[in-house]
C-alpha positions in Angstrom: -0.5 15.3 21.0 2.2 16.8 18.9 1.8 17.2 15.1 5.5 16.4 14.7 6.2 13.1 12.8 8.9 10.8 14.2 11.1 9.3 11.5 11.8 5.7 12.4 15.2 4.2 11.4 15.4 0.7 10.1 16.0 -0.8 13.6 12.9 1.0 15.0 10.9 0.0 12.0 11.7 -3.7 12.4 11.1 -3.3 16.2 7.7 -1.9 15.5 6.9 -4.8 13.2 8.0 -7.1 16.0 5.7 -5.4 18.5 8.0 -3.1 20.4 5.9 -1.9 23.4 7.6 1.5 23.6 6.7 2.3 20.0 3.2 0.9 20.3 2.6 3.0 23.4 3.6 6.1 21.4 1.0 5.2 18.7 -1.6 4.7 21.5 -0.8 8.3 22.7 -1.3 9.6 19.2 2.2 10.0 18.0 2.8 10.2 14.3 5.5 8.0 12.7 7.1 7.6 9.3 9.3 4.7 8.2 11.3 4.1 5.0 10.8 0.4 4.0 13.3 -1.7 2.1 10.8 -1.8 -0.8 11.0 0.6 -3.8 8.5 2.0 -6.2 9.3 1.4 -9.8 10.9 4.1 -11.9 11.7 7.3 -10.0 9.3 7.2 -7.0 11.9 5.9 -4.6 11.4 3.8 -1.5 8.0 2.8 -0.1 7.4 5.0 2.9 4.8 4.0 5.5 3.0 6.6 7.6 1.4 5.8 10.9 -0.9 8.6 12.1 -3.9 8.9 14.3 -6.9 7.3 12.6 -10.5 8.4 12.5 -12.0 9.1 15.9 -14.3 6.5 17.5 -16.8 7.0 20.2 -15.4 4.0 22.2 -12.6 1.5 22.2 -8.9 2.0 21.6 -7.4 4.9 19.6 -7.2 4.1 15.9 -3.9 4.2 13.9 -4.0 4.7 10.2 -1.2 2.9 8.3 -0.9 4.6 4.9 1.4 5.0 1.9 0.8 8.8 1.7 -0.7 8.4 -1.8 2.6 7.3 -3.4 1.2 3.9 -4.6 -1.5 5.5 -6.8 1.0 8.0 -8.2 3.4 5.2 -8.9 0.8 3.2 -10.8 -0.1 6.2 -12.8 3.5 6.9 -13.7 3.8 3.3 -15.0 0.8 3.9 -17.3 -1.7 2.2 -15.0 -4.1 5.2 -14.5 -7.0 3.9 -12.3 -9.3 6.6 -13.6 -8.8 5.5 -17.3 -7.9 1.7 -17.2 -11.0 0.0 -15.8 -9.3 -3.4 -15.7 -6.5 -2.2 -13.6 -8.9 -0.2 -11.4 -11.1 -3.2 -10.7 -8.1 -5.3 -10.1 -6.7 -2.8 -7.5 -10.0 -2.3 -5.7 -10.6 -6.1 -5.7 -7.2 -6.7 -4.2 -7.7 -4.0 -1.6 -11.2 -5.4 -0.7 -9.6 -8.8 -0.1 -7.5 -7.4 2.8 -9.6 -6.9 5.9 -9.6 -3.3 7.0 -7.8 -2.0 3.8 -9.2 0.8 1.7 -8.3 3.5 -0.8 -9.4 7.0 -0.1 -8.2 10.5 -0.8 -5.7 9.0 -3.2 -4.0 6.8 -0.7 -3.9 3.2 0.3 -4.5 2.6 4.0 -5.5 0.2 6.8 -7.1 1.5 10.0 -5.7 -0.5 12.9 -5.4 -0.3 16.7 -2.0 0.1 18.5 -2.1 -3.5 19.5 -2.8 -4.7 16.0 -0.2 -2.5 14.2 2.5 -5.2 14.0 0.3 -7.7 12.2 -1.5 -5.0 10.1 1.8 -3.4 9.1 2.9 -6.8 7.6 -0.5 -7.1 5.8 -0.2 -3.5 4.5 3.3 -4.2 3.1 2.1 -7.4 1.4 -0.8 -5.6 -0.2 1.5 -2.8 -1.4 3.9 -5.3 -2.9 1.0 -7.1 -4.7 -0.3 -3.9 -6.1 3.2 -2.8 -7.3 3.4 -6.1 -9.1 0.4 -5.2 -11.3 2.7 -3.4 -13.7 4.3 -6.8 -14.4 1.0 -8.5 -15.0 0.1 -6.0 -17.7 3.4 -6.5 -19.5 2.9 -10.3 -19.2 -0.6 -10.0 -20.7 0.8 -8.0 -23.6 3.6 -10.6 -24.2 1.0 -13.4 -24.1 -1.1 -11.6 -26.7 2.0 -11.0 -28.9 2.9 -14.7 -28.6 -0.5 -15.8 -29.6 -0.5 -13.4 -32.5 2.9 -14.6 -33.8 1.8 -18.3 -33.5 -1.1 -17.7 -35.8 -3.8 -18.0 -33.2 -7.0 -16.1 -33.9 -6.7 -12.5 -32.7 -9.8 -12.1 -30.5 -9.2 -8.6 -29.4 -8.0 -7.1 -32.7 -4.5 -6.6 -31.4 
């Protein structure tokens, strides 16, 4: 197995998501792949990049493939003022959302799903959906602040001393 990472262009990325057997066979052999998606992190982080690398070893069964964001999601949330180590509401929200997606986890600062080569197409879609949902958290926090401001301006009792 080579440690070289193959950059997938948009055509190969969509082919992988559609189950291209040539690309899936490469993952089964332990190839490392990276793809730039059409999604973008807010602010200056740039496009969401997906990494497909050999996953943790298992004693039996098919080789594992780890689908990961390379740690950019957590960095992006932090840059948007959503520091998981400080904001317990956001932290619980993120970890609850991750727990809801079968096989998803956060570890070593990155979001990932461990998959098998045959399951990569479906799991890649689920990974992208989870990433998009977590990126949307920044909007929910703004929406909550606007709701609190609206209640305050309408003369509603201020229950959180805002």
